[in-house]
C-alpha positions as a Markdown table, in Angstrom:
| # | Residue | x | y | z |
|---|---|---|---|---|
| 1 | Unk | 125.5 | 106.9 | 180.8 |
| 2 | Unk | 125.3 | 103.9 | 183.1 |
| 3 | Unk | 122.5 | 101.3 | 182.1 |
| 4 | Unk | 122.3 | 98.4 | 184.6 |
| 5 | Unk | 120.8 | 95.2 | 183.3 |
| 6 | Unk | 118.0 | 94.7 | 185.7 |
| 7 | Unk | 117.9 | 91.2 | 187.7 |
| 8 | Unk | 115.0 | 89.2 | 188.7 |
| 9 | Unk | 113.9 | 89.2 | 192.3 |
| 10 | Unk | 112.5 | 85.9 | 193.4 |
| 11 | Unk | 111.1 | 84.4 | 196.6 |
| 12 | Unk | 112.3 | 81.1 | 198.0 |
| 13 | Unk | 109.6 | 79.2 | 196.0 |
| 14 | Unk | 111.0 | 81.0 | 192.9 |
| 15 | Unk | 107.9 | 83.4 | 192.4 |
| 16 | Unk | 108.3 | 86.9 | 191.5 |
| 17 | Unk | 109.2 | 89.1 | 194.6 |
| 18 | Unk | 107.4 | 92.3 | 193.6 |
| 19 | Unk | 108.5 | 94.3 | 196.6 |
| 20 | Unk | 112.2 | 93.5 | 196.0 |
| 21 | Unk | 111.9 | 93.8 | 192.2 |
| 22 | Unk | 110.7 | 97.4 | 192.7 |
| 23 | Unk | 113.4 | 98.1 | 195.2 |
| 24 | Unk | 116.0 | 97.0 | 192.7 |
| 25 | Unk | 114.7 | 99.6 | 190.1 |
| 26 | Unk | 114.6 | 102.3 | 192.8 |
| 27 | Unk | 118.1 | 101.5 | 193.8 |
| 28 | Unk | 119.3 | 102.1 | 190.2 |
| 29 | Unk | 117.4 | 105.3 | 189.8 |
| 30 | Unk | 118.8 | 106.5 | 193.2 |
| 31 | Unk | 122.3 | 105.6 | 192.1 |
| 32 | Unk | 122.1 | 107.9 | 189.2 |
| 33 | Unk | 121.8 | 105.4 | 186.4 |
| 34 | Unk | 120.9 | 107.1 | 183.1 |
| 35 | Unk | 118.8 | 104.1 | 182.0 |
| 36 | Unk | 117.6 | 100.7 | 183.0 |
| 37 | Unk | 117.4 | 97.6 | 180.7 |
| 38 | Unk | 114.7 | 95.0 | 181.6 |
| 39 | Unk | 114.0 | 91.6 | 180.2 |
| 40 | Unk | 117.6 | 91.1 | 179.1 |
| 41 | Unk | 120.0 | 88.2 | 179.9 |
| 42 | Unk | 120.5 | 89.3 | 183.5 |
| 43 | Unk | 116.7 | 89.4 | 184.0 |
| 44 | Unk | 116.8 | 85.7 | 182.9 |
| 45 | Unk | 115.6 | 84.7 | 179.4 |
| 46 | Unk | 113.3 | 82.1 | 181.2 |
| 47 | Unk | 110.8 | 84.8 | 182.0 |
| 48 | Unk | 109.4 | 84.3 | 178.5 |
| 49 | Unk | 108.5 | 80.7 | 179.1 |
| 50 | Unk | 104.7 | 80.2 | 179.4 |
| 51 | Unk | 105.1 | 78.3 | 182.6 |
| 52 | Unk | 106.5 | 81.6 | 184.2 |
| 53 | Unk | 104.7 | 84.2 | 182.1 |
| 54 | Unk | 106.9 | 87.0 | 183.7 |
| 55 | Unk | 108.0 | 89.0 | 180.6 |
| 56 | Unk | 105.1 | 91.4 | 180.6 |
| 57 | Unk | 104.7 | 91.7 | 184.4 |
| 58 | Unk | 108.4 | 92.4 | 185.0 |
| 59 | Unk | 108.6 | 95.1 | 182.3 |
| 60 | Unk | 105.5 | 96.7 | 183.6 |
| 61 | Unk | 106.7 | 96.7 | 187.2 |
| 62 | Unk | 110.0 | 98.5 | 186.1 |
| 63 | Unk | 108.0 | 101.0 | 184.0 |
| 64 | Unk | 105.8 | 101.9 | 187.0 |
| 65 | Unk | 109.0 | 103.0 | 189.0 |
| 66 | Unk | 110.8 | 104.6 | 185.8 |
| 67 | Unk | 107.8 | 106.6 | 184.3 |
| 68 | Unk | 108.4 | 110.3 | 184.4 |
| 69 | Unk | 112.0 | 109.9 | 185.6 |
| 70 | Unk | 113.8 | 111.0 | 182.6 |
| 71 | Unk | 115.9 | 107.8 | 182.1 |
| 72 | Unk | 116.3 | 105.6 | 179.0 |
| 73 | Unk | 114.0 | 102.7 | 179.3 |
| 74 | Unk | 115.5 | 99.6 | 177.4 |
| 75 | Unk | 113.5 | 96.4 | 176.9 |
| 76 | Unk | 114.9 | 93.1 | 175.9 |
| 77 | Unk | 113.5 | 91.7 | 172.8 |
| 78 | Unk | 114.2 | 88.2 | 171.9 |
| 79 | Unk | 113.0 | 85.1 | 170.1 |
| 80 | Unk | 112.0 | 84.1 | 166.5 |
| 81 | Unk | 110.2 | 86.8 | 164.4 |
| 82 | Unk | 106.6 | 86.4 | 165.9 |
| 83 | Unk | 107.8 | 86.4 | 169.4 |
| 84 | Unk | 110.2 | 89.4 | 168.9 |
| 85 | Unk | 107.6 | 91.5 | 167.2 |
| 86 | Unk | 105.1 | 90.8 | 170.0 |
| 87 | Unk | 107.6 | 91.8 | 172.7 |
| 88 | Unk | 108.6 | 94.8 | 170.7 |
| 89 | Unk | 104.9 | 95.9 | 170.5 |
| 90 | Unk | 104.3 | 95.3 | 174.1 |
| 91 | Unk | 107.5 | 97.2 | 175.1 |
| 92 | Unk | 106.6 | 100.1 | 172.8 |
| 93 | Unk | 103.1 | 100.4 | 174.1 |
| 94 | Unk | 104.4 | 100.1 | 177.8 |
| 95 | Unk | 106.6 | 103.1 | 177.2 |
| 96 | Unk | 110.0 | 101.8 | 176.5 |
| 97 | Unk | 112.4 | 103.8 | 174.4 |
| 98 | Unk | 114.1 | 101.0 | 172.5 |
| 99 | Unk | 114.4 | 97.2 | 172.3 |
| 100 | Unk | 117.7 | 95.4 | 173.0 |
| 101 | Unk | 117.6 | 92.9 | 170.3 |
| 102 | Unk | 118.9 | 89.4 | 171.0 |
| 103 | Unk | 119.6 | 87.2 | 168.0 |
| 104 | Unk | 120.2 | 84.2 | 170.1 |
| 105 | Unk | 117.2 | 82.4 | 168.7 |
| 106 | Unk | 118.5 | 82.8 | 165.2 |
| 107 | Unk | 121.9 | 81.3 | 165.8 |
| 108 | Unk | 122.1 | 79.3 | 162.6 |
| 109 | Unk | 120.4 | 81.9 | 160.3 |
| 110 | Unk | 122.3 | 83.5 | 157.5 |
| 111 | Unk | 123.3 | 87.2 | 157.7 |
| 112 | Unk | 120.6 | 88.3 | 155.3 |
| 113 | Unk | 117.9 | 86.8 | 157.6 |
| 114 | Unk | 119.3 | 88.4 | 160.6 |
| 115 | Unk | 119.1 | 91.7 | 158.9 |
| 116 | Unk | 115.6 | 91.1 | 157.8 |
| 117 | Unk | 114.7 | 90.3 | 161.4 |
| 118 | Unk | 116.3 | 93.4 | 162.7 |
| 119 | Unk | 114.5 | 95.5 | 160.1 |
| 120 | Unk | 111.1 | 94.0 | 161.1 |
| 121 | Unk | 111.6 | 94.9 | 164.7 |
| 122 | Unk | 112.9 | 98.4 | 163.9 |
| 123 | Unk | 109.6 | 99.2 | 162.3 |
| 124 | Unk | 108.0 | 98.6 | 165.7 |
| 125 | Unk | 110.5 | 100.1 | 168.1 |
| 126 | Unk | 113.9 | 101.7 | 167.9 |
| 127 | Unk | 116.5 | 99.0 | 168.0 |
| 128 | Unk | 119.5 | 98.7 | 170.3 |
| 129 | Unk | 121.8 | 96.3 | 168.6 |
| 130 | Unk | 123.4 | 93.5 | 170.8 |
| 131 | Unk | 126.5 | 91.6 | 170.2 |
| 132 | Unk | 126.3 | 88.9 | 172.9 |
| 133 | Unk | 129.1 | 86.6 | 173.6 |
| 134 | Unk | 128.6 | 83.0 | 172.4 |
| 135 | Unk | 129.4 | 81.6 | 175.9 |
| 136 | Unk | 126.0 | 82.8 | 177.2 |
| 137 | Unk | 123.8 | 82.3 | 174.1 |
| 138 | Unk | 125.2 | 84.7 | 171.4 |
| 139 | Unk | 126.8 | 84.0 | 168.1 |
| 140 | Unk | 129.8 | 85.3 | 166.2 |
| 141 | Unk | 128.5 | 88.2 | 163.9 |
| 142 | Unk | 130.8 | 89.2 | 161.1 |
| 143 | Unk | 131.8 | 92.8 | 160.1 |
| 144 | Unk | 129.5 | 92.5 | 157.0 |
| 145 | Unk | 126.6 | 92.1 | 159.3 |
| 146 | Unk | 127.3 | 95.1 | 161.3 |
| 147 | Unk | 128.1 | 97.3 | 158.3 |
| 148 | Unk | 124.7 | 96.5 | 156.8 |
| 149 | Unk | 122.9 | 96.6 | 160.3 |
| 150 | Unk | 124.0 | 100.2 | 160.9 |
| 151 | Unk | 122.3 | 101.2 | 157.6 |
| 152 | Unk | 118.8 | 100.3 | 159.1 |
| 153 | Unk | 117.1 | 103.5 | 159.8 |
| 154 | Unk | 115.5 | 102.3 | 163.0 |
| 155 | Unk | 118.8 | 101.4 | 164.7 |
| 156 | Unk | 119.4 | 103.9 | 167.5 |
| 157 | Unk | 122.3 | 102.3 | 169.5 |
| 158 | Unk | 124.5 | 99.2 | 169.9 |
| 159 | Unk | 125.7 | 97.2 | 172.9 |
| 160 | Unk | 129.0 | 95.5 | 172.2 |
| 161 | Unk | 129.5 | 92.5 | 174.4 |
| 162 | Unk | 131.5 | 89.7 | 172.7 |
| 163 | Unk | 134.2 | 89.9 | 175.4 |
| 164 | Unk | 136.6 | 89.9 | 172.4 |
| 165 | Unk | 138.8 | 92.8 | 171.2 |
| 166 | Unk | 138.8 | 91.8 | 167.6 |
| 167 | Unk | 135.1 | 91.5 | 167.4 |
| 168 | Unk | 134.6 | 94.8 | 169.4 |
| 169 | Unk | 136.7 | 96.5 | 166.7 |
| 170 | Unk | 134.6 | 94.9 | 164.0 |
| 171 | Unk | 131.5 | 96.6 | 165.3 |
| 172 | Unk | 133.0 | 100.0 | 165.9 |
| 173 | Unk | 134.8 | 100.0 | 162.5 |
| 174 | Unk | 131.5 | 99.2 | 160.8 |
| 175 | Unk | 129.8 | 102.1 | 162.5 |
| 176 | Unk | 132.7 | 104.4 | 161.6 |
| 177 | Unk | 132.5 | 103.4 | 158.0 |
| 178 | Unk | 128.7 | 103.5 | 157.8 |
| 179 | Unk | 128.7 | 107.3 | 158.1 |
| 180 | Unk | 126.2 | 107.1 | 161.0 |
| 181 | Unk | 128.5 | 107.3 | 163.9 |
| 182 | Unk | 126.9 | 110.6 | 164.7 |
| 183 | Unk | 123.4 | 109.3 | 165.2 |
| 184 | Unk | 124.0 | 105.8 | 166.6 |
| 185 | Unk | 125.3 | 105.5 | 170.2 |
| 186 | Unk | 127.7 | 102.8 | 171.2 |
| 187 | Unk | 127.7 | 101.2 | 174.6 |
| 188 | Unk | 130.1 | 98.7 | 176.1 |
| 189 | Unk | 128.7 | 95.4 | 177.3 |
| 190 | Unk | 132.3 | 94.0 | 177.7 |
| 191 | Unk | 132.2 | 93.4 | 181.3 |
| 192 | Unk | 135.8 | 92.1 | 181.1 |
| 193 | Unk | 137.1 | 95.5 | 179.8 |
| 194 | Unk | 134.7 | 98.2 | 181.1 |
| 195 | Unk | 136.8 | 101.1 | 181.9 |
| 196 | Unk | 139.2 | 100.8 | 179.0 |
| 197 | Unk | 136.2 | 100.8 | 176.6 |
| 198 | Unk | 135.0 | 104.0 | 178.1 |
| 199 | Unk | 138.4 | 105.6 | 178.0 |
| 200 | Unk | 139.3 | 104.7 | 174.5 |
| 201 | Unk | 138.8 | 106.9 | 171.4 |
| 202 | Unk | 138.4 | 104.4 | 168.5 |
| 203 | Unk | 139.5 | 106.0 | 165.3 |
| 204 | Unk | 139.0 | 104.6 | 161.7 |
| 205 | Unk | 139.4 | 106.5 | 158.5 |
| 206 | Unk | 139.4 | 109.9 | 160.3 |
| 207 | Unk | 136.2 | 109.1 | 162.2 |
| 208 | Unk | 136.5 | 108.9 | 166.1 |
| 209 | Unk | 133.9 | 106.8 | 168.0 |
| 210 | Unk | 133.6 | 106.9 | 171.7 |
| 211 | Unk | 131.5 | 104.7 | 174.0 |
| 212 | Unk | 128.5 | 106.7 | 175.4 |
| 213 | Unk | 128.5 | 104.4 | 178.5 |
| 214 | Unk | 127.6 | 100.9 | 179.2 |
| 215 | Unk | 124.7 | 98.5 | 179.4 |
| 216 | Unk | 126.1 | 95.9 | 181.8 |
| 217 | Unk | 125.1 | 93.1 | 184.0 |
| 218 | Unk | 128.1 | 93.9 | 186.1 |
| 219 | Unk | 126.6 | 97.4 | 186.8 |
| 220 | Unk | 123.5 | 95.6 | 188.3 |
| 221 | Unk | 125.5 | 95.6 | 191.5 |
| 222 | Unk | 127.7 | 98.3 | 193.0 |
| 223 | Unk | 125.8 | 100.7 | 190.8 |
| 224 | Unk | 126.3 | 103.9 | 192.7 |
| 225 | Unk | 130.0 | 103.4 | 192.5 |
| 226 | Unk | 129.8 | 102.4 | 188.8 |
| 227 | Unk | 128.1 | 105.7 | 188.1 |
| 228 | Unk | 131.0 | 107.6 | 189.7 |
| 229 | Unk | 133.5 | 105.7 | 187.9 |
| 230 | Unk | 131.8 | 105.8 | 184.5 |
| 231 | Unk | 131.4 | 109.6 | 184.7 |
| 232 | Unk | 135.1 | 110.0 | 185.6 |
| 233 | Unk | 136.2 | 107.8 | 182.8 |
| 234 | Unk | 134.0 | 109.2 | 180.1 |
| 235 | Unk | 135.3 | 112.7 | 181.0 |
| 236 | Unk | 138.9 | 111.7 | 180.5 |
| 237 | Unk | 140.4 | 113.2 | 183.6 |
| 238 | Unk | 138.9 | 116.7 | 182.8 |
| 239 | Unk | 136.2 | 116.9 | 185.4 |
| 240 | Unk | 136.0 | 119.7 | 188.0 |
| 241 | Unk | 137.4 | 119.6 | 191.5 |
| 242 | Unk | 134.2 | 117.8 | 192.7 |
| 243 | Unk | 135.4 | 114.7 | 190.9 |
| 244 | Unk | 138.8 | 114.0 | 192.3 |
| 245 | Unk | 139.1 | 110.7 | 190.4 |
| 246 | Unk | 139.5 | 112.8 | 187.2 |
| 247 | Unk | 143.0 | 113.5 | 188.3 |
| 248 | Unk | 144.2 | 109.9 | 188.0 |
| 249 | Unk | 147.2 | 109.2 | 185.9 |
| 250 | Unk | 147.0 | 106.8 | 182.9 |
| 251 | Unk | 148.8 | 104.2 | 184.9 |
| 252 | Unk | 146.3 | 104.6 | 187.8 |
| 253 | Unk | 143.5 | 104.1 | 185.4 |
| 254 | Unk | 145.0 | 100.9 | 184.1 |
| 255 | Unk | 145.3 | 99.6 | 187.6 |
| 256 | Unk | 141.7 | 100.5 | 188.4 |
| 257 | Unk | 140.5 | 98.9 | 185.1 |
| 258 | Unk | 142.3 | 95.6 | 186.1 |
| 259 | Unk | 140.6 | 95.8 | 189.6 |
| 260 | Unk | 137.1 | 96.1 | 187.9 |
| 261 | Unk | 137.9 | 93.2 | 185.6 |
| 262 | Unk | 139.1 | 91.0 | 188.4 |
| 263 | Unk | 135.9 | 91.7 | 190.3 |
| 264 | Unk | 133.9 | 90.8 | 187.3 |
| 265 | Unk | 135.8 | 87.6 | 187.0 |
| 266 | Unk | 134.5 | 86.6 | 190.4 |
| 267 | Unk | 131.0 | 87.9 | 190.1 |
| 268 | Unk | 130.4 | 86.6 | 186.6 |
| 269 | Unk | 132.2 | 83.2 | 187.2 |
| 270 | Unk | 134.8 | 83.6 | 184.4 |
| 271 | Unk | 136.6 | 80.5 | 185.7 |
| 272 | Unk | 133.7 | 78.3 | 184.9 |
| 273 | Unk | 132.5 | 79.7 | 181.6 |
| 274 | Unk | 130.2 | 82.2 | 183.2 |
| 275 | Unk | 127.9 | 79.5 | 184.6 |
| 276 | Unk | 127.4 | 81.5 | 187.8 |
| 277 | Unk | 127.2 | 85.0 | 186.2 |
| 278 | Unk | 123.6 | 85.8 | 187.3 |
| 279 | Unk | 123.9 | 84.1 | 190.6 |
| 280 | Unk | 127.1 | 86.1 | 191.3 |
| 281 | Unk | 125.2 | 89.4 | 190.9 |
| 282 | Unk | 122.4 | 87.9 | 193.0 |
| 283 | Unk | 124.9 | 87.1 | 195.8 |
| 284 | Unk | 126.1 | 90.7 | 196.1 |
| 285 | Unk | 122.6 | 92.1 | 196.0 |
| 286 | Unk | 121.7 | 89.5 | 198.7 |
| 287 | Unk | 124.5 | 90.6 | 200.9 |
| 288 | Unk | 123.4 | 94.1 | 200.6 |
| 289 | Unk | 119.8 | 93.1 | 201.5 |
| 290 | Unk | 118.2 | 94.1 | 198.2 |
| 291 | Unk | 117.5 | 90.4 | 197.4 |
| 292 | Unk | 116.4 | 87.9 | 199.8 |
| 293 | Unk | 118.4 | 85.2 | 198.1 |
| 294 | Unk | 120.2 | 84.1 | 194.9 |
| 295 | Unk | 117.4 | 82.0 | 193.5 |
| 296 | Unk | 117.0 | 81.8 | 189.7 |
| 297 | Unk | 114.1 | 80.4 | 187.7 |
| 298 | Unk | 116.3 | 77.5 | 186.7 |
| 299 | Unk | 117.0 | 75.6 | 190.0 |
| 300 | Unk | 120.4 | 74.5 | 188.5 |
| 301 | Unk | 121.6 | 78.0 | 188.0 |
| 302 | Unk | 123.6 | 79.0 | 191.1 |
| 303 | Unk | 127.1 | 79.8 | 192.2 |
| 304 | Unk | 129.9 | 77.5 | 190.9 |
| 305 | Unk | 132.3 | 75.7 | 193.4 |
| 306 | Unk | 134.7 | 78.2 | 194.9 |
| 307 | Unk | 132.8 | 81.2 | 193.3 |
| 308 | Unk | 131.7 | 82.3 | 196.8 |
| 309 | Unk | 135.3 | 82.4 | 197.9 |
| 310 | Unk | 136.2 | 84.5 | 194.8 |
| 311 | Unk | 133.4 | 87.0 | 195.6 |
| 312 | Unk | 134.8 | 87.1 | 199.2 |
| 313 | Unk | 138.2 | 87.8 | 197.9 |
| 314 | Unk | 137.4 | 90.7 | 195.6 |
| 315 | Unk | 135.1 | 92.2 | 198.3 |
| 316 | Unk | 138.2 | 92.2 | 200.6 |
| 317 | Unk | 140.7 | 93.4 | 197.9 |
| 318 | Unk | 138.8 | 96.2 | 196.4 |
| 319 | Unk | 136.5 | 97.9 | 199.0 |
| 320 | Unk | 136.6 | 101.1 | 197.0 |
| 321 | Unk | 134.5 | 99.4 | 194.3 |
| 322 | Unk | 131.4 | 98.5 | 196.4 |
| 323 | Unk | 128.5 | 100.8 | 197.4 |
| 324 | Unk | 127.4 | 98.9 | 200.5 |
| 325 | Unk | 127.2 | 102.0 | 202.7 |
| 326 | Unk | 125.0 | 103.8 | 200.2 |
| 327 | Unk | 122.7 | 100.8 | 199.9 |
| 328 | Unk | 122.6 | 100.4 | 203.7 |
| 329 | Unk | 121.5 | 104.2 | 204.2 |
| 330 | Unk | 118.6 | 103.9 | 201.6 |
| 331 | Unk | 117.4 | 100.2 | 201.7 |
| 332 | Unk | 114.4 | 100.7 | 204.1 |
| 333 | Unk | 113.0 | 103.4 | 201.7 |
| 334 | Unk | 113.5 | 101.3 | 198.6 |
| 335 | Unk | 111.7 | 98.4 | 200.2 |
| 336 | Unk | 108.8 | 100.5 | 201.5 |
């Protein structure tokens, strides 16, 4: 399942562009995404600030487009206890299926407090665990945390996004050893290793865990192509004749995985500590006409020096990864 992390469409004066916000949701649905995540890092955490007051309006707009469409509806849930519970209640009442739980506001809290926080939110809405890399606001979470986290009854899924193989293994091993690998779904959030995560059977103590898909900021752009690649990868070269990519050799998959990672390095601004990660996604969507500009709520958040050239480079190097033709064909109907 492909779950794009939904960006925020703004006007030049940094106000919500409702028309283009709806168009983005329509684009993801038309691309075949199995779900959409709203109010997450890619949507910009600043939407929660009182001066913007955009958390509830943005979630409500997306729900209007998704309701009745049979996709998984994931809402970002963040902040200290009171804020997280309020967001969880709003998301639940709005119709969201689960809350992607950010622990960024509890960066120095002990493991016991983190688990208590997760249990409280899980009593309101099913919890989608989230291992966010420290470079963009996350914290290192030990194996002991994940082992106990997976024992929480209300945990439904987990997104693993530390951009670190050791920490990724910690989470999956904890799930395998919890005895709940058959009821908790695992999604990659490792934008630097997307295809390899989807192709890998992780095995611990005789228990095999496979990624069910991804919940990714990278998939907020070139989404139609991402759906095609993800379906082929998860099927492990066993798809029917209608999916010729399923016939790739292991070496070809490795090459393709590297091309996706190289593209992500440009879009996510890996060279500059991911400073331009949201602006990079915005730039692709701007080129396609889905967004009017790259604007973020924080005026200082934009492309890094030389990032534009890197985006130009990967656009030219990997034309098979973009979905520009698909977007051009349907843009007018999405912007209606």
